[in-house]
N, C-alpha and C positions, 0 to 999 in steps of 0.2 A: 347532891354532895357539894359542899362549899370548899373551894380551893383557896389557900392563902398563897398569893403570888408575890414575888419580889424581884426587883433588879438589884443584884448584889455587888458590893465592892469589897474585895478581899485584899488585905494589905499584909505584907511580910517584910520585916526588917532583916536585911541580909548583910553580912560582912565578908569581905575578901581578906584573907590573912597573908597573902604572898608579900613578903618583905621586898622582893625585887620588882614588884608590879610598877608599871609606869603610871597607872591611874591615880591621880591625886585625890580622888573622892572614894578610894577603896574602903575607907573606914566609915563613910557617911553615905551609905547607899540603901535606898528603899526599893523593894520590888512591889509595885502596886498593881493589882489585877481586879478589874470589875466587869460585871456582865450580868446577864439575865439568869435568874434562878426560877425555873418553872417545874413543878410547884414545890413549896416547902413541905417536907414530911409526907409527900405522896410519891409512890413509885413511878419510875419513868414509863411503865406500861400505861399509866393513866394519861400521861402526856401524849403518848403515841395514839391512844384511843381517841383523843380529841381530834387529832389531825386525820386519822383514818375514818372518822365519821363525817369528814368534809368541812369541819369547823376550823377557824383560825385560832391561834393562841389567844387566850383572854388577856385583858389589860392587867398589868401587875398591880399589886397593892402598895408597894413601896420600894425603897432603895435601902440596901444594907451596906455597911462599911465593915469589912472584915467579919462578915457574918452577923453583925450587930446593928441595932437601930441608932437613932440620933444620939450623938455624943457618946457612943458606946466604946469608941477606941480613941487613943491619943498617940501622938508621935512626939517624942522628946528631942529637943534640939539645944545646942549650945550657942549662945550669942556670938555672932561674928563668923561662924563656920558655914560652909556651903555644903548642901546635900543634893544628891542626885536621886530623883524619883524615876523609876521605870514604870510606865503606866500602860496597861493593856486592857482593851475592851474585849472580853471573851463572851459577850452576850449573844443572844439569838436574833434580836431585831431592833433593839433600842440604842440610839445614839445618846451619849451622856456628855455633860459639860463639867469640867473640873476646874476649881479655883481655890485660892487660899487667901483669906482675908488679909488685906494690907501688904501682900507680898507679890512681887513680880516673878514670873517663871521664864527662864531662858531655855528655849527649845534647842537641843543639840543633836538629836538623833530621831529618825523615823524609820521603822521597819528595818533596822540594822544599817541604815545609811546615814552618815553624818550630814547635818544640814548647816546652812549658813545660820549663825546664831542670832535669832530674833527673839525679842522679849514680848510676852503676852500677859494680860491680866487674867484671862481664862482661856481654856482650850476645849474645843469639841473633839471628842475621841469617838469615832464611829465603830460599828461592829467589826471586830477583827483587827483593829488598828493597834499599834504599839508606839509609844513615844518615850523619849528620855528627856527630862527637864532638870535644870539646876535651880535650886532655891537657896538664897542666902538669908540666914537668920539675922537681919540687920535692922529690925524694928525694936521699939521699946519693949522691955522684958515683961511679957504677960502672955495670956493664952489667946489664940486666934482660931477662928473657924476654918475648917477644911470643908468645902461644900461640893456636893455632887448632885446634879439635877438632870432630869430627862429632857430630851430635845425632840421637837416636832410631834408632840403628843397632845391630845385634846385636854388632858389634865396633866399639869406639870407636877412631877414627883420630885421631892427634895429630901436629902438627909445630910447630916453633918458629922464631922470628926473634930478633933482638937489638935492644933499645933501648939505644943507646950514648951515654952522656954525653961531651961533648967533653973534659972534665977527669976522665975515668973513672980511678978508683984501683984497679980490679980487674975480673976477668971475672965472668960470671954465677955465682951460687952457689945451692946447694940445688936441690930438684926444681922443675920448672915448676909453677905454681899449677894445682890441679885445677879443673875446671869441671863444670857439670851434664852429665849423660849422657842418660838416658832419661826424666827427670822431665817429664811433660807439663804438670802444674799450674804448675811453675816458669816455664815459657815463657809460659803463658797469663797468669799474674799479671804478668809483665814487660810483655807486650803491653797489658794493661789499664792499666798505670801510665803509658803514653805518652799525653799530652794535647796537643791543638793549642793554640798560643799565639795567642789571638784578638786580642791587642793588637799583633801584628806582621804586616806584609805583607798587609794587607787588600786584597781585590780592588778594583782601580781601576774607576770613579772614587770608590769608597767611601773616606772618610778612614780613617786607621789606627785599628783597634780598633772600627769602627762596624758591622762585619758580624758579627752574632751568629747562629750556626747554630741555636742553641736556639730562636730566635724564628721560624725558617722552618717553615711548615706542610708536613709530609710528605705528598706526594700518591701516592707509590708506593715500595715497597721491593723491591729486586732482590737475591736471594741467589744467589751463585755458589759452586759446589763442584767441585773437581777430580774427575775420574773416569778410569778405565782399563778397557780391555777389548780383545778381539780383533775386528777387522773383516775379514772374508774371510780369516781365518787369520793376519792381521798384527797385531802388538801396537801399539795406538794409545792416546793419552791425550787427554782432552778436558775441556771445561767443561760442566757440566750435561748430560753424556752425549753431547755433540756434539764430534767431533774436527775441528778447522778444516782445510779444504782451500781454498787460495786460488783465486780465479777468474782467468781470463785478463785480464779487465778490472779495474783497481784499484777497490775498493769506493767510495772517495771520489768518483771520477769517475762511477761508475754512479749514485750517490746524487744528486750535484749535477746531472747532466744527465738524470736520470730514465730511465736506460737499462733497459729491461725484460729480464727473463730472466737477470740476473746474480746476484741474490740475492732471497730472500723474507723480508720482515720477519716476525718471529715464528718463524723456523726453529729458535730455541733458546728454551727455557723460561726465565722469570724466576725460577724456583725449581728446586732439584734434583729430579729425577724418579726417580732410581734405576733408570732403564731401561737397556737395552743400549746400548753405545757405538756411534754411527753417524758416518760421515763427512758433513760438510756445511759450508755457509757460515753461520757463526754470526752472526745478526742479530736483535737484540731489538727488538720493536715498541715505539714510544713510547706 
């Protein structure tokens, strides 16, 4: 049976209508979510069967934007206005690079934390990550490519959308801008360039800018590493060699009411072990 596989990018234009809101971009806000879709038109039981047979997920066939192929979706902008894009990678295993032809992106938030506002030409968004960026429609009025491509894959998959100025004088032109492909250092350097803005959104009741992480004494360091392996002939993925299996009793309830036998604190190491992957309830001891 042939499976059609895709890495998908789903985009939703969202508006906030609160007149009293402090957010200056409340009327110019996109929520952008992209990730793996395995497989298209095939029930999830088929996907589970692949893993349970001991095989890894097959390589995707392509990338979708908002459920559509190349140039299948467009975003309308007005010249001179600034838009916020909230980008989330909800995929299973593929990192993706996001860029907009001829436009810079100002990173303002990562995982709910405000960042020092740095400007990028393209951004790597890894599995499970969420970014907020500001894009200003400050280029000549025409159409521009929005490009998403896979990272660290043997075959580079690419798809495009359209950034369309309301007074556009012409369609997209030239090839879509190229992005990084398999360069690991490029991605690491970008990650190292992202810094928390300690003068914004300080934990309450601390006044803004008063909470300085550099002054907090570190009492423990926990290192987490993804791992993969077979458990009883089935392909499984885990953290620090433990593949999570949920209990019948929710862990929060078991912890709050001290219910015995649901989980064991210390069942997962606070450092990568390199051991064989095992099924378990991952609970780190304080």
